[in-house]
Each structure stands twice: as C-alpha cells, then as structure tokens.
C-alpha positions in Angstrom: -53.2 -112.4 -149.8 -51.0 -113.5 -146.8 -50.6 -112.7 -143.2 -47.1 -112.0 -141.6 -46.5 -112.1 -137.8 -43.1 -111.2 -136.5 -42.3 -112.2 -133.0 -40.9 -109.3 -130.7 -42.3 -106.5 -132.9 -45.6 -104.7 -133.0 -48.0 -105.8 -135.7 -48.1 -103.5 -138.8 -51.2 -101.6 -139.5 -53.5 -102.6 -142.4 -52.6 -99.4 -144.2 -49.0 -100.4 -144.6 -50.0 -103.8 -146.2 -52.6 -102.1 -148.4 -49.9 -99.7 -149.7 -47.5 -102.7 -150.3 -50.2 -104.6 -152.1 -51.0 -101.6 -154.3 -47.3 -101.2 -155.0 -46.9 -104.9 -155.9 -50.1 -104.9 -158.1 -49.2 -101.6 -159.7 -47.6 -103.4 -162.8 -50.5 -105.8 -163.4 -52.0 -105.5 -166.8 -55.4 -106.5 -165.6 -57.3 -104.0 -163.6 -59.6 -106.6 -162.2 -56.6 -108.5 -160.6 -55.5 -105.3 -158.9 -58.7 -104.9 -157.1 -59.0 -108.6 -156.2 -55.6 -108.3 -154.6 -56.6 -105.4 -152.6 -59.8 -107.1 -151.5 -57.8 -110.2 -150.5 -55.3 -108.1 -148.5 -58.2 -106.2 -146.8 -59.8 -109.4 -145.7 -56.5 -110.9 -144.3 -55.7 -111.0 -140.6 -53.2 -108.1 -140.9 -55.8 -106.1 -142.9 -58.2 -106.4 -140.0 -55.7 -105.3 -137.4 -56.4 -101.9 -135.7 -53.8 -99.9 -134.0 -54.7 -97.8 -130.9 -52.1 -95.3 -129.2 -53.4 -96.1 -125.7 -52.3 -99.7 -125.8 -48.8 -98.9 -124.4 -50.3 -96.9 -121.5 -52.8 -99.7 -120.6 -49.9 -102.2 -120.6 -51.5 -104.7 -122.9 -49.4 -107.4 -124.7 -49.5 -106.0 -128.3 -47.3 -108.7 -129.8 -49.3 -111.6 -128.5 -50.6 -112.4 -132.1 -47.1 -112.4 -133.6 -46.0 -115.7 -132.0 -48.0 -117.8 -134.5 -46.2 -119.0 -137.6 -46.8 -117.1 -140.8 -49.4 -118.6 -143.2 -51.1 -117.6 -146.5 -54.7 -116.9 -146.6 -57.3 -119.0 -148.5 -57.5 -116.5 -151.3 -53.7 -116.6 -152.2 -54.4 -119.7 -154.4 -56.9 -117.7 -156.5 -54.3 -114.9 -157.0 -51.6 -117.3 -158.1 -53.8 -119.0 -160.6 -54.6 -115.8 -162.4 -51.0 -114.9 -162.6 -49.6 -116.0 -166.1 -46.3 -117.9 -166.3 -44.9 -115.1 -168.5 -45.6 -112.4 -166.0 -44.1 -114.6 -163.3 -40.9 -115.1 -165.3 -40.7 -111.3 -166.0 -41.1 -110.6 -162.4 -38.5 -113.0 -161.4 -36.0 -111.5 -163.8 -36.7 -108.0 -162.5 -36.3 -109.4 -159.0 -33.0 -111.0 -159.9 -31.7 -107.7 -161.4 -32.7 -105.7 -158.4 -31.9 -108.2 -155.7 -29.9 -111.2 -156.8 -29.6 -112.6 -153.3 -33.3 -112.4 -152.8 -33.9 -114.2 -156.2 -31.5 -116.9 -155.3 -33.2 -117.4 -152.0 -36.5 -117.7 -153.8 -35.2 -120.2 -156.2 -33.7 -122.2 -153.4 -36.9 -122.1 -151.6 -38.9 -123.0 -154.7 -36.6 -125.9 -155.4 -36.7 -127.1 -151.9 -40.5 -127.0 -151.7 -41.8 -127.2 -155.3 -45.2 -128.6 -154.6 -46.1 -126.7 -151.4 -49.3 -124.7 -151.8 -48.3 -122.3 -148.9 -45.5 -119.9 -148.5 -43.3 -120.3 -145.5 -41.7 -117.0 -144.4 -39.6 -116.3 -141.3 -40.9 -113.7 -138.9 -39.9 -110.2 -139.9 -39.5 -107.1 -137.8 -42.3 -104.7 -138.3 -41.7 -101.0 -138.9 -44.0 -100.2 -136.0 -41.3 -101.3 -133.6 -39.6 -97.9 -134.2 -42.5 -96.3 -132.4 -41.9 -98.2 -129.3 -41.7 -95.9 -126.2 -38.6 -95.5 -124.1 -40.1 -97.7 -121.4 -39.3 -100.8 -123.6 -35.6 -100.0 -123.7 -34.6 -102.9 -121.6 -36.7 -105.3 -123.6 -35.1 -104.1 -126.9 -31.6 -104.4 -125.5 -32.3 -108.0 -124.6 -33.5 -108.7 -128.2 -30.4 -107.1 -129.6 -28.2 -109.4 -127.6 -29.9 -112.5 -129.0 -28.1 -114.1 -132.0 -29.4 -113.1 -135.4 -31.7 -115.4 -137.1 -30.9 -116.6 -140.6 -32.6 -114.9 -143.4 -36.0 -116.4 -144.1 -36.4 -118.4 -147.1 -39.3 -117.9 -149.4 -40.9 -120.7 -151.4 -43.0 -119.3 -154.1 -44.3 -120.7 -157.3 -44.2 -117.3 -159.0 -41.5 -114.7 -159.5 -44.1 -112.0 -158.9 -44.6 -113.3 -155.3 -40.8 -113.2 -154.8 -40.7 -109.6 -156.1 -43.5 -108.7 -153.7 -41.7 -110.3 -150.8 -38.6 -108.4 -151.7 -40.4 -105.2 -151.8 -41.9 -106.0 -148.4 -38.5 -106.7 -147.0 -37.0 -103.6 -148.4 -39.9 -101.6 -146.9 -39.5 -103.3 -143.6 -35.7 -102.6 -143.6 -36.4 -99.0 -144.2 -39.0 -98.9 -141.5 -36.6 -100.7 -139.1 -33.7 -98.3 -139.8 -36.0 -95.3 -139.5 -37.5 -96.8 -136.2 -34.0 -97.3 -134.9 -33.0 -93.8 -135.7 -36.1 -92.3 -134.1 -35.6 -94.5 -131.1 -32.1 -93.4 -130.6 -33.1 -89.8 -131.0 -35.9 -90.2 -128.5 -33.6 -92.0 -126.1 -31.1 -89.1 -126.5 -33.8 -86.6 -126.0 -35.1 -88.5 -123.0 -31.5 -88.7 -121.6 -31.0 -85.0 -122.1 -34.5 -84.3 -120.5 -33.6 -86.4 -117.5 -30.2 -84.8 -117.3 -31.8 -81.3 -117.5 -34.4 -82.2 -115.0 -31.7 -83.6 -112.7 -29.7 -80.4 -113.1 -32.7 -78.2 -112.6 -33.7 -80.1 -109.5 -30.1 -79.9 -108.2 -30.0 -76.2 -108.8 -33.4 -75.8 -107.0 -32.1 -77.9 -104.1 -29.1 -75.7 -103.9 -31.2 -72.5 -104.0 -33.5 -74.0 -101.4 -30.5 -74.8 -99.1 -29.1 -71.2 -99.8 -32.6 -69.8 -99.0 -32.7 -71.8 -95.7 -29.2 -70.6 -94.8 -30.2 -67.0 -95.6 -33.3 -67.4 -93.4 -31.2 -68.7 -90.6 -28.7 -65.9 -91.0 -31.5 -63.3 -91.0 -33.2 -64.9 -87.9 -29.8 -64.9 -86.2 -29.2 -61.3 -87.2 -32.7 -60.3 -86.0 -32.1 -62.0 -82.7 -28.7 -60.3 -82.4 -30.1 -56.9 -83.3 -32.9 -57.5 -80.8 -30.4 -58.4 -78.1 -28.2 -55.4 -78.9 -31.3 -53.1 -78.9 -32.4 -54.5 -75.6 -29.0 -54.1 -74.3 -28.9 -50.5 -75.5 -32.3 -49.8 -74.0 -31.3 -51.4 -70.7 -28.2 -49.3 -70.7 -30.3 -46.2 -71.5 -32.6 -47.0 -68.7 -29.8 -47.4 -66.4 -28.3 -44.0 -67.5 -31.7 -42.4 -67.1 -32.1 -43.9 -63.6 -28.7 -42.7 -62.7 -29.5 -39.2 -64.0 -32.8 -39.2 -62.1 -31.0 -40.4 -59.0 -28.4 -37.6 -59.4 -31.1 -35.1 -60.0 -33.1 -36.3 -57.0 -29.9 -36.2 -54.9 -29.3 -32.7 -56.1 -32.8 -31.6 -55.3 -32.6 -33.4 -51.9 -29.4 -31.7 -51.1 -30.9 -28.3 -52.2 -33.9 -28.9 -50.0 -31.7 -29.9 -47.1 -29.7 -26.7 -47.5 -32.9 -24.7 -47.8 -34.3 -26.5 -44.7 -31.1 -25.8 -42.9 -31.2 -22.1 -43.9 -34.8 -22.0 -43.0 -34.1 -23.5 -39.6 -31.4 -20.9 -39.1 -33.6 -18.1 -40.1 -36.4 -19.4 -37.9 -33.9 -19.7 -35.1 -32.8 -16.1 -35.7 -36.4 -14.9 -35.9 -37.2 -16.8 -32.7 -34.3 -15.1 -31.0 -35.5 -11.8 -32.3 -39.1 -12.5 -31.3 -38.0 -13.5 -27.8 -35.9 -10.4 -27.5 -38.8 -8.3 -28.8 -41.2 -10.2 -26.6 -39.0 -9.6 -23.4 -38.8 -5.9 -24.4 -42.6 -5.8 -24.8 -43.0 -7.6 -21.5 -40.9 -5.0 -19.8 -42.9 -2.2 -21.4 -46.2 -4.0 -20.5 -45.0 -4.2 -16.8 -44.2 -0.5 -16.9 -47.6 0.3 -18.4 -49.3 -1.8 -15.7 -47.4 -0.1 -13.0 -48.3 3.4 -14.4 -52.0 2.3 -14.8 -52.1 1.1 -11.2 -50.5 4.4 -10.0 -52.9 6.4 -11.9 -55.8 4.4 -10.6 -54.7 5.3 -7.1 -55.2 8.9 -8.0 -58.9 8.1 -8.5 -59.4 7.5 -4.7 -61.4 10.3 -3.3 -59.7 12.7 -1.0 -60.8 15.2 1.6 -61.1 18.0 -1.0 -63.1 15.7 -3.3 -65.7 14.6 -0.8 -68.7 16.5 -2.3 -67.8 15.2 -5.9 -69.2 12.0 -7.2 -66.2 10.1 -8.7 -67.8 6.6 -9.0 -67.9 6.7 -12.8 -64.2 7.6 -13.0 -63.4 4.9 -10.5 -65.4 2.3 -12.3 -63.7 3.1 -15.6 -60.3 3.1 -14.0 -61.0 -0.3 -12.6 -62.1 -1.5 -16.0 -58.9 -0.2 -17.6 -56.8 -2.0 -14.9 -58.8 -5.1 -15.6 -58.0 -4.9 -19.3 -54.3 -4.6 -18.5 -54.4 -7.4 -16.1 -56.3 -9.5 -18.7 -53.4 -8.7 -21.2 -50.9 -9.7 -18.5 -52.7 -13.0 -17.7 -53.0 -13.8 -21.5 -49.3 -13.1 -21.9 -48.4 -15.3 -19.0 -50.2 -18.2 -20.7 -48.7 -17.5 -24.1 -45.2 -16.5 -23.1 -44.7 -13.0 -24.5 -47.2 -10.2 -25.3 -48.1 -9.6 -28.9 -48.1 -6.2 -30.6 -51.9 -6.3 -30.4 -51.6 -6.8 -26.7 -49.3 -3.9 -26.5 -51.6 -1.7 -28.4 -54.5 -2.6 -26.1 -52.3 -1.9 -23.0 -51.2 1.4 -24.5 -54.7 2.5 -25.4 -55.8 1.5 -21.8 -52.9 3.7 -20.5 -53.9 6.6 -22.7 -57.5 6.2 -21.7 -56.5 6.0 -18.0 -54.5 9.2 -18.5 -57.5 10.8 -20.2 -59.7 9.7 -17.3 -57.3 11.1 -14.7 -57.2 14.4 -16.7 -61.0 14.5 -17.0 -61.3 13.7 -13.3 -58.9 16.4 -12.4 -60.8 18.9 -14.6 -64.1 17.8 -12.9 -62.5 18.3 -9.5 -61.3 21.8 -10.4 -64.7 22.6 -11.9 -66.4 21.2 -8.9 -64.2 23.4 -6.6 -65.0 26.5 -8.7 -68.6 25.7 -8.8 -68.5 25.3 -4.9 -66.8 28.7 -4.6 -69.3 30.2 -7.1 -72.2 28.6 -5.2 -70.9 30.1 -1.9 -70.5 33.5 -3.5 -73.9 33.2 -5.0 -75.4 32.2 -1.7 -73.9 35.2 -0.1 -75.2 37.3 -3.0 -78.6 35.8 -2.7 -78.7 36.5 1.0 -77.8 40.1 0.3 -80.5 40.3 -2.4 -83.1 38.8 -0.1 -82.3 41.4 2.4 -82.5 44.1 -0.3 -85.8 42.6 -1.5 -87.2 42.7 1.9 -86.3 46.3 2.0 -87.9 47.1 -1.3 -91.0 45.0 -0.6 -93.5 44.1 -3.2 -92.4 47.1 -5.4 -90.0 45.0 -7.3 -91.7 43.5 -10.4 -90.8 40.1 -11.8 -89.4 40.1 -15.3 -90.7 37.4 -17.8 -88.2 34.7 -18.6 -86.6 34.7 -22.1 -86.8 31.8 -24.2 -83.5 30.6 -25.6 -83.1 28.5 -28.5 -81.1 25.4 -27.7 -78.2 24.7 -30.0 -78.4 21.4 -31.6 -75.5 19.2 -30.5 -74.2 16.2 -32.4 -75.3 14.7 -35.7 -78.5 13.0 -37.1 -79.4 9.5 -36.2 -81.6 9.0 -39.2 -81.7 10.0 -42.9 -83.3 13.2 -44.3 -87.0 13.2 -45.0 -86.3 13.5 -48.8 -84.0 10.4 -48.7 -86.6 8.5 -46.6 -89.3 9.5 -49.1 -87.3 8.2 -52.0 -86.5 5.0 -50.2 -90.1 4.4 -49.4 -91.2 5.0 -53.0 -88.7 2.4 -54.2 -89.9 -0.2 -51.7 -93.5 0.5 -52.6 -92.8 0.0 -56.3 -90.9 -3.3 -55.4 -93.8 -4.6 -53.3 -96.3 -3.7 -56.0 -94.3 -5.6 -58.6 -94.0 -8.7 -56.3 -97.8 -8.6 -55.7 -98.5 -8.5 -59.4 -97.1 -12.0 -60.1 -98.3 -13.5 -56.9 -100.6 -15.7 -58.9 -97.6 -17.0 -60.8 -95.8 -17.9 -57.6 -98.8 -19.7 -56.0 -100.2 -21.5 -59.1 -101.0 -25.1 -58.9 -101.0 -25.7 -62.6 -98.0 -27.9 -63.7 -97.5 -26.0 -67.0 -97.5 -22.6 -65.2 -95.1 -24.0 -62.5 -92.8 -25.3 -65.3 -92.9 -21.9 -67.1 -92.1 -20.1 -63.8 -89.0 -22.4 -63.4 -87.9 -21.8 -66.9 -88.3 -18.0 -66.6 -86.4 -18.0 -63.3 -83.5 -20.0 -64.9 -83.5 -17.7 -67.9 -83.1 -14.7 -65.5 -80.6 -16.2 -63.1 -78.2 -18.2 -65.2 -77.0 -15.3 -67.5 -76.1 -13.2 -64.4 -74.2 -16.1 -62.9 -72.2 -16.3 -66.2 -71.0 -12.7 -65.9 -67.2 -12.7 -65.7 -64.1 -10.6 -66.8 -62.9 -13.3 -69.2 -63.5 -11.3 -72.4 -65.7 -8.4 -73.6 -67.3 -10.6 -76.3 -68.6 -13.0 -73.6 -69.9 -10.2 -71.5 -71.7 -8.7 -74.4 -73.4 -12.1 -75.2 -74.7 -12.2 -71.7 -76.0 -8.7 -71.9 -77.8 -9.4 -75.2 -79.4 -12.4 -73.7 -80.7 -10.5 -70.7 -81.9 -7.7 -72.9 -83.8 -10.1 -75.2 -85.4 -11.7 -72.2 -86.6 -8.3 -70.8 -87.8 -7.2 -74.3 -90.1 -10.2 -74.5 -88.2 -12.0 -77.1 -87.6 -15.8 -76.9 -84.4 -17.0 -75.4 -82.8 -20.5 -75.0 -83.0 -21.9 -71.5 -82.4 -25.5 -70.6 -82.5 -26.6 -74.2 -85.8 -25.0 -75.0 -87.1 -21.6 -76.1 -88.9 -19.5 -73.4 -90.3 -15.9 -73.5 -91.5 -13.6 -70.7 -94.6 -12.9 -72.8 -95.9 -16.5 -72.3 -97.6 -15.2 -69.1 -99.3 -11.9 -68.4 -97.0 -11.1 -65.6 -94.0 -12.7 -66.9 -92.0 -9.5 -67.5 -92.7 -8.4 -63.9 -91.5 -11.8 -62.6 -88.4 -11.7 -64.8 -87.5 -8.1 -63.8 -87.9 -8.9 -60.1 -85.8 -12.1 -60.2 -83.2 -10.5 -62.3 -82.7 -7.6 -59.9 -82.7 -10.0 -57.0 -79.9 -12.0 -58.7 -77.8 -8.9 -59.3 -77.9 -8.0 -55.6 -77.2 -11.6 -54.6 -74.1 -11.6 -56.8 -72.9 -8.5 -55.0 -73.7 -10.2 -51.6 -71.8 -13.4 -52.5 -69.5 -13.1 -55.5 -68.3 -9.5 -55.0 -67.9 -10.1 -51.2 -65.4 -12.9 -52.0 -63.7 -11.4 -55.1 -63.7 -7.6 -55.1 -62.7 -7.4 -58.8 -66.0 -9.1 -59.8 -67.9 -5.9 -59.0 -67.0 -4.2 -62.3 -68.3 -6.7 -64.9 -71.5 -7.2 -62.9 -71.9 -3.5 -62.4 -71.4 -2.6 -66.1 -74.0 -5.1 -67.2 -76.4 -3.9 -64.5 -75.8 -0.3 -65.5 -76.6 -1.1 -69.1 -79.8 -3.0 -68.3 -80.8 -0.1 -66.0 -80.4 2.3 -68.9 -82.5 0.3 -71.2 -85.0 -1.0 -68.6 -85.3 1.6 -65.8 -87.8 -0.7 -63.9 -85.0 -3.2 -63.3 -82.8 -0.5 -62.0 -85.4 0.6 -59.4 -85.8 -3.1 -58.4 -82.1 -3.4 -58.0 -82.1 -0.5 -55.6 -85.1 -1.9 -53.7 -83.4 -5.2 -53.1 -80.1 -3.5 -52.2 -81.8 -1.3 -49.7 -83.7 -4.2 -48.2 -80.6 -6.4 -47.7 -78.2 -3.4 -46.9 -80.1 -0.4 -45.5 -76.7 1.4 -45.2 -76.8 1.8 -49.0 -79.6 4.4 -48.5 -78.0 5.3 -46.0 -80.5 4.5 -43.4 -80.3 3.2 -39.7 -83.6 1.5 -39.0 -84.8 2.2 -35.5 -86.3 -0.5 -33.3 -90.0 -0.1 -33.1 -92.2 -1.1 -30.3 -93.3 -4.8 -30.4 -90.4 -5.8 -32.7 -88.4 -8.8 -31.5 -84.7 -8.7 -31.4 -84.4 -11.3 -34.2 -86.7 -9.4 -36.5 -84.8 -6.1 -35.8 -81.5 -7.9 -36.6 -83.0 -9.0 -39.9 -84.0 -5.4 -40.6 -80.4 -4.3 -40.0 -79.3 -6.8 -42.6 -78.1 -9.7 -40.4 -78.9 -13.3 -41.3 -80.8 -15.0 -38.5 -81.3 -18.8 -38.6 -81.8 -21.8 -36.4 -78.3 -21.6 -35.2 -78.6 -18.0 -34.3 -77.4 -14.7 -35.7 -74.5 -14.7 -38.2 -71.0 -13.6 -37.1 -70.0 -10.0 -37.3 -67.3 -10.7 -39.8 -69.6 -12.5 -42.1 -72.2 -9.7 -41.9 -69.5 -7.0 -42.7 -68.2 -9.1 -45.6 -71.7 -9.2 -47.2 -72.3 -5.5 -46.6 -69.0 -4.7 -48.1 -69.7 -6.7 -51.2 -73.1 -4.9 -51.8 -71.6 -1.4 -51.2 -68.8 -2.2 -53.6 -71.3 -3.3 -56.3 -73.3 0.0 -55.7 -70.2 2.1 -55.9 -69.2 0.4 -59.2 -72.7 0.8 -60.7 -72.8 4.7 -60.1 -69.6 5.2 -61.9 -69.9 2.8 -64.9 -72.0 2.9 -68.1 -72.5 0.3 -70.7 -70.0 1.2 -73.5 -72.4 0.1 -76.4 -75.4 2.2 -75.1 -76.5 5.8 -75.7 -73.5 7.9 -74.7 -75.4 11.2 -75.1 -78.3 10.2 -72.8 -78.5 10.9 -69.1 -77.0 8.5 -66.7 -79.9 6.7 -64.9 -77.9 6.5 -61.6 -74.6 8.4 -61.8 -72.0 9.9 -59.6 -74.3 12.5 -58.1 -76.0 9.7 -56.2 -72.5 8.7 -54.9 -71.9 12.2 -53.7 -75.4 12.3 -52.0 -74.7 8.9 -50.3 -71.3 10.0 -49.0 -72.7 13.5 -47.7 -75.6 11.7 -46.1 -73.3 9.2 -44.3 -71.2 12.1 -42.9 -74.3 13.8 -41.6 -75.3 10.8 -39.5 -73.7 9.5 -36.3 -71.3 6.7 -37.1 -72.0 3.1 -36.2 -69.3 1.0 -34.6 -67.4 -1.2 -37.1 -70.0 -0.6 -39.9 -69.4 3.0 -40.9 -65.6 2.6 -41.1 -65.9 -0.6 -43.2 -68.4 0.9 -45.6 -66.6 4.2 -46.0 -63.4 2.4 -46.9 -65.0 0.1 -49.4 -67.0 2.9 -51.1 -64.0 5.3 -51.4 -61.7 2.6 -52.6 -64.1 1.7 -55.5 -65.6 5.1 -56.3 -63.1 7.6 -54.8 -61.1 8.0 -58.0 -64.2 8.8 -60.1 -65.5 11.2 -57.4 -62.1 12.9 -57.3 -62.1 13.5 -61.1 -65.7 14.7 -61.0 -65.8 17.1 -58.0 -62.1 17.8 -57.5 -61.7 20.5 -54.8 -65.0 19.8 -53.2 -64.2 16.2 -52.9 -60.9 16.9 -51.2 -62.7 19.1 -48.7 -64.9 16.2 -47.9 -61.9 13.9 -47.4 -60.3 16.4 -45.1 -63.6 16.6 -43.1 -63.6 12.9 -42.7 -60.0 12.8 -41.5 -60.1 15.7 -39.1 -63.6 15.6 -37.7 -65.6 12.5 -38.5 -62.8 10.0 -38.0 -62.6 11.0 -34.3 -66.3 10.2 -33.9 -65.7 6.8 -35.4 -62.7 6.1 -33.0 -64.8 7.2 -30.0 -67.4 4.6 -30.5 -65.1 1.8 -31.7 -64.1 -0.8 -29.1 -60.7 -2.5 -29.0 -61.6 -5.6 -31.0 -63.1 -3.5 -33.9 -60.1 -1.3 -34.7 -59.2 -3.2 -37.9 -61.5 -1.4 -40.1 -60.8 1.9 -38.5 -57.1 1.5 -39.1 -57.7 0.6 -42.8 -59.7 3.7 -43.3 -57.2 5.8 -41.5 -54.3 4.5 -43.6 -56.4 5.1 -46.7 -57.2 8.7 -45.8 -53.6 9.5 -44.9 -52.2 7.9 -48.1 -54.7 9.9 -50.2 -54.0 13.2 -48.6 -50.3 12.7 -48.7 -50.4 11.8 -52.5 -53.3 14.2 -53.2 -54.6 11.4 -55.5 -56.8 8.3 -55.3 -55.6 5.5 -57.5 -58.1 3.7 -59.8 -59.5 0.5 -58.2 -58.1 -2.9 -59.0 -60.1 -4.9 -61.5 -61.5 -1.9 -63.4 -62.3 -2.8 -67.1 -60.0 -1.3 -69.6 -60.6 -0.3 -73.2 -58.6 -3.4 -74.4 -61.0 -5.6 -72.5 -63.9 -4.8 -74.8 -61.8 -5.8 -77.8 -61.1 -9.3 -76.5 
C-alpha cells in the first residue's frame, strides 16, 4: 500500500484506489494476498480520505494535503516480501510489452535506487480535477502556463509494482482527459448560459425601455386628448353662451316691442277713456242740470197750498244730493265712471218719477177738493132735506166689506213652518242624546269622541271631482261608519258602536260637516257642489236620519233654504237676531254683506245640487228621499214672499243656475210660466227694494232670465258629473 499526493489537484477518493488495487491484484494466484492488499490500501492515507460536495461552496483548501511528498505506507514491505521473483519478472515483461517507456523508466529508477525500501513517485494529477467548478478557471489557466514537469521516475524492486504504477498512470490520464473534456463542456455551457442571460437581460431592458416610451406616449396622448376635449368643451360653452345671449336678446327685443305696443295700446285706450270720460262728464252735467230744473218744480205754488209735498221735496233733495255726490267724486277722480253715470241716470229717472207722482197727486188733490166742495154742497142740501123729513128717515146698517189683501206674504206657510219645526226638534233631540259624550271627563271616552269626529269629518273633506273611484271609496267609508262597522281613523280602528250614542254623534257631526263644506268649499268653488251633493244624496238614501240632520243644519245656518224670514221677537238683541238671520257675529262685529251672501250662495247651491242628484250605485227604482218636488216647492214659496234686498236676487240666481236645467226638463211648460212670472212681476218688486249699491245681484238675475227666455233653454250647470266620470 502507498499514498499519492499530487499538488494542484484534488485528492482522489478511496474508492478509486480500491478499484485500482483490485485491478492490480486481480492476477494474483493467492487469494489471501489479494485481500491483504485491499486491507493495506484501505488503511492508507488516501483510503481514509472522504470527499464532500460542499467543500467548494465553503471555500476550504481541498489540496492542502497534496503538498507533502509521496511515500509508501508501512505495510508495503509486507506486500513486496510475499511477491515471488517469478511473478515480479512476469509482471515486468507484461509491463514492457504494454508500456515500454514505462518499463524503461522503472528499470532506470530501480538501477538508480536499488536498495531503497521506499518508492519515490512524482506528484500526479488526480482525476478529481475534472470535476473542478468554473470558478477555478483562472487557477487552472495559471497551472497550464507553468512548464511541464518531467515524467516521474519509479524505483521499484518488483515488476508487479511497475505494472501497478503504469495502470494507475493510465487511469489518471483517462481521468485527466475526461476531466478536461467535461471542464471544457461546462465552460462552453457556462459561456452560452452567460451569453443567453446577457441577451435575455438586454432584450428585457429593450422591452422595458419600449414600455416606458409607450407609457410616455400614452400619457402625452391622454394629456393632448384632455386638452383637446377641454378646448372643445370651452368652445361648446362659448357657443352655448352665445346662443343663450342671442336668445335672450331676441326675447328682450320681443318684450321691448310688446312693451312698446302695450304702451301704444294703453295710450290709445287712455285717449279713448278720456274722450269717453269727457263725454260722460258732459252727459253728467246735463243730467245734473235737468235734475235741478225738475227739483225746482217741487216748490209749492199757489194752487198746491193745501197739498203736503214735503215727502216729494225731501226725496227730490236726496236725489239732487246723490247727483252732487257723483259730481264731487268725479271732480276728485277726473272723469265719471259708467257706474257713476248709471247712478246719475237712475237718480234722473227717479226724479222724473217723483215729479210725475207729484203732478198726479196735485191733480188728484184738486179733484178731491172739487169733489169735497161738491159733496159739501150736497151735504148741505141733504141736511136741509133731512130737516124737512125729520125723524122719519131711518138709518141703514153699515155693510161690511171684505178688504182685499194687498202685497205678498212676509213669512212662510204654516205647513212649511211645521215641517221646519219638526226637523229642528229632531236635530235638537239627537244633539241631546249624546250630551253625555260631549261633557264626559273620562279620558278614554274623550279619545273615542275625537276619533269618531275625525272618522266623520275627514272623509267629507276628501270629497273631490278627481275620479269616480276615489269618490266611491269615500262613500263606502262613510257608509261603513254609519252602519256601525269599524273603519280606519288616525292609524287605528274605530267604530260608532263603541259608545251607546256613537251613531247619533257620528250622524250629527257628519251632517254638520256636509253643510260646512257647502258654506266654505262650495262658496269658493261652485263646481264642488256636485261631488259633495251626490255623496250626501247617496248617504241620505241609505240613512234618512242623516238627511234630516243635513236639512236641520242647513236651515239653521241659512233660513232662506226653508224659505223662512225669521221675525225679530221682543227681548231679542240685535246681535242675536243677526245670528238668527245667518250672519256671523264676533268680537270685531258683524261680518260684511259680501261674505254673508257668499256663504248663503254656497249653501243654496249645495241644496240645489242635492235635490237633483242621486247616487248612481244606489236603488234606482226607489223613491228619491229629497227630489225635485222640494225644489219646486222652495221656488214657489220664495215667489209667494216679499223679496229681501240683495238676498232674494242672489239666492234666486244661484238656485236657478244650478237646478234650473233639471226643473225645466221635469216641469217644462209650468216652469217657463214661473220664469215669466219672475221676469214680469216679481223682478219689479226686487228692483223696487234694491238700493244703488246692491244692483249687482239684480243685474245678474235679470241677464240670466233674459237669456233663458230668449233661448227658451237653460244650459246644464258647469261642473256637473258626467257618465265618464264614474268610469275614471
């Protein structure tokens, strides 16, 4: 056994030496020598070496042990002693055949050192150097540049040792060539890898630069697009502002032209008004002159001495005062208005009538005076004749004459008053029945009363002419409430049967709300009378008690719906009497006449709508609870009573405008006779009691009557519900 260390190369593993020893000992005849050789090689320094792949990574000096000179182990002597000289000679001959140079070297070495017990061998390159990594390339290049060392000489005593050494050298040469080939391949692979990595990195760098250029171009394009878009938007806004400016200028020019035209029209109207005003002023001066001349005729003359003309003189002075007041008002305002002219003309007509009446009175007074003189003479003659006849003449009993009733009634018929009183008594009895509900102190009962009042009032307030379905929902809700069924009110369920007198309370409040709607809603919007009236008529048909209560509330707030003119009783104050007549009296005093007439008009319109309408979903074959016959009765009763100033004309116009068409279709010829009676007879009575400031309602009634008689027709009222309404 021997140990070989080659400087500059990695130490061979023990396995390589074991394989070499086995190869060398393969031809030994003795089996025991083979195993002894293997054991010697195993215990040598190289046999104990261990190779680890991590040495190169750790950077350790792997060739540190190869610097020592080669030497044979202590067991090599035992091996050589056992080798026979014959075998050694045979091995030397084999070695010379196979490697003559090697055999010569061995001989030279053996001749040069014949008695040396040790074999001196130059350091050889190990096959492990082929596995050296690329990182040692510089070190290997340095070694290649060094001059080649002379072939080592081997001094052996035995040809077998020379053969073994030759085999070892051949094996090392093979390993060295193979290591050089692998090293060159690995170096080429590493070069190609470095080149490919460099190419790939270069390409990636180019792509990155191209990507950055693309991003810059995109950002530049985005900025340019944004700037172009902003430019377009700014141009669009400018165009829009220009268009708006042109439009406004056009509108302004149009308004200026319209204003100029309006100014010209107003100037023309002002000229016309001034011309008409001057013409009216001249006519007014003429009227005043004529009135003053007629007033001079009222001065008593010699022939008028026994006649009392103070009433005519007083009235004439009043008429002159009216005309003077018109003149004074005109002087303050500039020109007289058409109303002023009508007042002056009426004053002139009345002055003429006064003069005519005075002249008739004077003529009658003169005739009465002549008759009285003749009667006086006749009486004197009769007295003389009576004196002659003495007491024989018997006195005849006076005859009673029946006085003819002159004028119209001042109050309603007894049957009408009886009906009116029965309705009021029923209403008072109903109100007294739920008195405990009104005056209760129990919180639950108070809450129930409030819920019932809301349940009765809110549906009536929701009545409108929007659609027939909505109107039917309101009707069904009211019907359920009066039928004792629960209804929703204020988010909770309430029923009139929750209190013993709940139905009376609900009926009373419901009727009161219907009349209040006529007093307020219908007074402001005349068309609202029809949806309210049709619901009231349907409720009246299903619940007659509610209808009687509606009449009671209506007669109490508007006694002219009876018709009834309440007389002033003894002990009644003026304010209480005005309340009875239907006026509202508060802390600020009595309401204005216009407001009073407006409320009365609304309630009469509601009553006129009720008597001609019926609920379309009710019993069509049943009797109408309050039909057109009551409208005919009301109209006839009104014409049998003396008219009231401003009230009668207003109510007749409202009633005929709402109910006239239905009465015309129902009574036909009789109705037209009644209209003719109003126009020819009753209207004169209305004019006679109407003052100057109350002629508006009279003129409306007059125009309505003249239009109806001229057309021989009364048009249906505005706002009447059509058949299509109930399908909406």
